[in-house]
C-alpha positions in Angstrom: 7.2 -5.1 14.2 8.0 -5.7 17.9 11.5 -4.1 18.1 11.5 -0.4 19.0 8.2 0.4 17.4 6.8 2.5 20.2 6.0 6.2 19.4 8.3 8.8 20.7 7.8 10.0 24.2 4.8 12.2 24.7 3.1 11.2 21.5 -0.5 10.1 21.5 -2.9 9.2 18.7 -5.1 12.0 17.6 -7.9 9.6 16.4 -9.6 7.1 18.6 -9.6 3.5 17.4 -12.6 3.0 15.0 -15.2 0.4 16.0 -13.9 -3.1 15.0 -17.2 -4.4 13.5 -17.6 -1.3 11.3 -14.0 -1.6 10.1 -14.4 -5.3 9.3 -17.6 -4.6 7.3 -16.0 -1.7 5.5 -12.9 -3.5 4.5 -14.9 -6.6 3.4 -17.3 -4.4 1.5 -14.4 -2.6 -0.3 -12.8 -5.9 -1.2 -16.1 -7.3 -2.6 -16.7 -4.2 -4.7 -13.2 -4.4 -6.1 -13.6 -8.2 -6.9 -16.9 -7.8 -8.6 -15.8 -4.6 -10.3 -12.9 -6.4 -11.9 -15.3 -8.9 -13.4 -16.8 -6.0 -15.4 -13.6 -5.7 -17.3 -13.6 -9.3 -18.5 -14.4 -10.2 -22.1 -12.2 -7.5 -23.7 -9.5 -10.0 -24.9 -8.7 -8.3 -28.2 -8.4 -4.9 -26.6 -6.3 -6.3 -23.8 -3.8 -7.8 -26.2 -3.7 -4.7 -28.3 -2.9 -2.6 -25.2 -0.2 -5.1 -24.2 1.6 -4.7 -27.5 1.4 -0.9 -27.1 2.8 -1.1 -23.5 5.6 -3.4 -24.6 6.6 -1.2 -27.5 6.5 1.9 -25.3 8.8 0.3 -22.7 11.3 -0.5 -25.5 11.0 3.0 -26.9 11.9 4.6 -23.6 14.6 2.1 -23.0 13.3 0.5 -19.9 15.2 -2.7 -19.0 13.7 -5.8 -20.4 11.6 -7.9 -18.1 13.4 -10.9 -19.4 16.6 -9.9 -17.6 14.8 -10.3 -14.2 13.2 -13.6 -15.2 16.5 -15.0 -16.2 17.8 -14.5 -12.7 14.8 -16.5 -11.3 15.2 -19.3 -13.9 18.7 -20.1 -12.6 17.1 -22.8 -10.5 13.8 -24.5 -10.0 13.8 -23.7 -6.3 14.2 -20.0 -6.8 11.5 -19.6 -9.3 9.2 -21.8 -7.2 9.8 -19.5 -4.3 9.0 -16.5 -6.4 5.7 -18.0 -7.6 4.8 -18.9 -4.0 5.6 -15.3 -2.8 3.4 -14.0 -5.6 0.5 -16.3 -4.6 0.6 -16.1 -0.8 2.1 -12.9 0.5 0.1 -10.1 -1.2 -3.2 -10.2 0.8 -1.8 -11.6 4.2 0.9 -9.0 4.4 -1.5 -6.2 3.7 -4.0 -7.6 6.2 -1.4 -8.0 8.9 -0.2 -4.4 8.3 -3.8 -3.0 8.7 -4.4 -5.2 11.8 -1.2 -4.1 13.5 -1.9 -0.4 12.8 -5.5 -0.8 14.0 -4.3 -2.3 17.3 -1.2 -0.1 17.9 -1.5 3.1 15.8 -5.2 4.0 15.2 -4.4 7.3 13.6 -2.0 5.7 11.1 -4.6 2.9 10.5 -7.3 5.3 9.4 -4.8 7.2 7.2 -3.5 4.0 5.6 -6.9 2.5 5.1 -8.0 5.6 3.3 -5.0 5.6 1.0 -5.3 1.9 0.2 -9.0 2.4 -0.6 -8.3 5.4 -2.9 -5.5 3.6 -4.8 -7.6 0.5 -5.2 -10.6 2.5 -6.5 -8.4 4.3 -9.0 -6.8 1.0 -10.1 -10.3 -0.4 -10.7 -11.1 2.6 -13.0 -7.9 1.9 -15.0 -8.7 -1.9 -15.1 -12.1 -1.0 -16.6 -10.9 1.5 -19.1 -7.6 0.0 -20.0 -7.7 -3.8 -20.1 -4.1 -5.2 -20.3 -2.9 -8.7 -20.9 0.1 -9.5 -18.7 3.5 -10.2 -20.3 3.2 -14.0 -19.7 0.4 -14.0 -22.2 2.1 -11.9 -24.9 4.2 -14.0 -27.3 6.2 -11.0 -28.4 7.9 -10.8 -24.9 9.4 -14.3 -25.1 8.7 -14.7 -21.4 7.8 -17.9 -19.6 4.6 -18.2 -17.6 6.6 -19.4 -14.5 3.6 -20.2 -12.4 2.2 -22.5 -15.1 5.5 -24.2 -15.8 7.0 -24.4 -12.3 4.0 -23.8 -10.0 2.2 -22.9 -7.8 -0.3 -20.9 -9.9 -3.2 -18.8 -8.7 -4.7 -18.5 -12.2 -6.5 -21.0 -14.4 -7.2 -20.6 -18.1 -8.5 -17.1 -18.7 -11.6 -18.5 -20.5 -12.7 -20.5 -17.4 -11.3 -18.3 -14.6 -14.3 -16.6 -13.0 -12.6 -15.6 -9.8 -10.1 -13.0 -11.2 -9.7 -10.7 -14.1 -6.4 -11.7 -15.7 -6.5 -8.7 -18.1 -6.1 -6.2 -15.3 -2.3 -5.9 -15.2 -2.1 -2.2 -15.0 -1.6 -0.9 -12.4 0.0 -3.5 -10.2 -1.8 -3.6 -6.9 0.7 -6.2 -5.8 3.4 -3.5 -5.9 1.2 -0.6 -4.9 0.0 -2.2 -1.8 3.5 -3.5 -0.9 4.9 0.0 -1.3 2.2 1.4 1.0 2.9 -1.2 3.6 6.5 -0.2 3.7 5.8 3.5 3.8 3.1 3.1 6.4 5.5 1.1 8.7 8.3 3.5 8.2 6.0 6.4 9.2 4.4 4.6 12.1 7.5 3.3 13.8 10.7 4.7 15.2 13.2 1.9 14.9 16.4 2.8 13.0 15.9 -0.5 11.1 12.5 0.6 9.8 13.8 1.5 6.4 14.4 -2.2 5.8 10.6 -2.5 5.2 11.4 -1.1 1.7 12.7 -4.6 0.9 9.1 -5.8 0.8 8.1 -3.7 -2.3 11.6 -4.3 -3.8 11.1 -8.0 -3.5 7.5 -7.8 -4.7 8.7 -5.8 -7.8 11.3 -8.5 -8.6 8.7 -11.2 -8.3 5.9 -9.6 -10.3 8.2 -8.8 -13.2 10.3 -12.0 -13.0 7.2 -14.2 -13.1 5.9 -12.3 -16.1 2.8 -11.2 -14.3 3.4 -7.5 -14.8 5.3 -5.0 -16.9 7.6 -2.3 -15.4 5.0 0.3 -16.4 2.4 -1.5 -14.2 4.5 -0.8 -11.1 5.4 2.7 -12.2 1.7 3.6 -12.6 0.9 2.1 -9.3 3.7 4.1 -7.6 2.4 7.3 -9.3 -1.2 6.6 -8.0 0.1 6.0 -4.5 2.2 9.2 -4.7 -0.9 11.2 -5.6 -2.9 9.6 -2.8 -0.2 10.3 -0.2 -0.1 14.0 -1.3 -3.9 14.4 -1.0 -4.6 12.3 2.0 -2.4 13.6 4.8 -1.7 11.9 8.1 -3.7 13.8 10.8 -1.5 16.0 13.0 -1.1 15.1 16.6 -2.3 17.7 19.1 0.4 20.1 20.2 1.6 19.5 23.8 3.2 22.0 26.2 4.7 21.5 29.6 3.3 23.3 32.7 5.8 24.5 35.4 5.1 21.3 37.3 6.3 19.3 34.3 2.9 17.9 33.4 1.8 17.6 29.8 -0.8 20.3 28.8 -2.6 19.6 25.5 -4.6 22.8 25.5 -2.3 25.9 25.2 -5.3 28.3 25.4 -6.3 26.8 28.8 -2.8 27.2 30.1 -2.8 30.9 29.0 -6.1 31.5 30.7 -4.8 30.0 34.0 -1.7 32.1 33.8 -3.8 35.3 33.3 -6.0 34.4 36.2 -3.0 33.9 38.5 -1.5 37.2 37.4 -4.8 39.1 38.2 -5.0 37.4 41.6 -1.4 38.4 42.4 -2.2 42.0 41.5 -5.3 42.1 43.7 -3.4 40.6 46.6 -0.6 43.2 46.2 -3.0 46.0 46.1 -4.7 44.9 49.3 -1.5 45.0 51.3 
């Protein structure tokens, strides 16, 4: 994020940096609401497996590529699949937190925009988790997929019956992918480096990992991307104030004030000419 990430010349942030303590409390509050909200969806095991069969059959009906083809690539070596499991377990939250912290410090306007979008997508995802419980493909015998985290490690989940920290029947949408895609989009919008499009490798790698480790279906990522697209269309990045240049070459952020000064000078010249 250090190379050529400064805004273009003359750009300034339209929104002042929000108070740090308020932002910390807000983000922490949203996280706790989401974590506790997910627990409300537990206990729907039969419905979650029924939905899983429907999702799996739908993917086959529309001829989406099998998740097994991605997993087979990871299973070529223990090291590769172990790295994929580690990426799934350790990158999701730290990468998103680092993204928000950097925006907060360097791009306050983009920070407020990104925080609003992430909050909207996460809230929408929670509604889907509550109304459409879904067992991940690693739990569905019909997929023939391996639970790579359980077999090769590391794993962030325990047995569903005793796991009180997470809802394992909340596969759709995939916030792993949704958040990763927003991180990439946010950094592409907020920076000016010609290499900024490489940030798209983050959601691409995340998609490979979540599908290859059998934690998510393709449709989980597709739904997450659709939700993010709607949020991006509704929550727009605030426009920067227009800037003009005075004859002296100084930036003038208020065009109306510049016009008023020009009119006053014109009237003064007329009066001086009349008095001669």
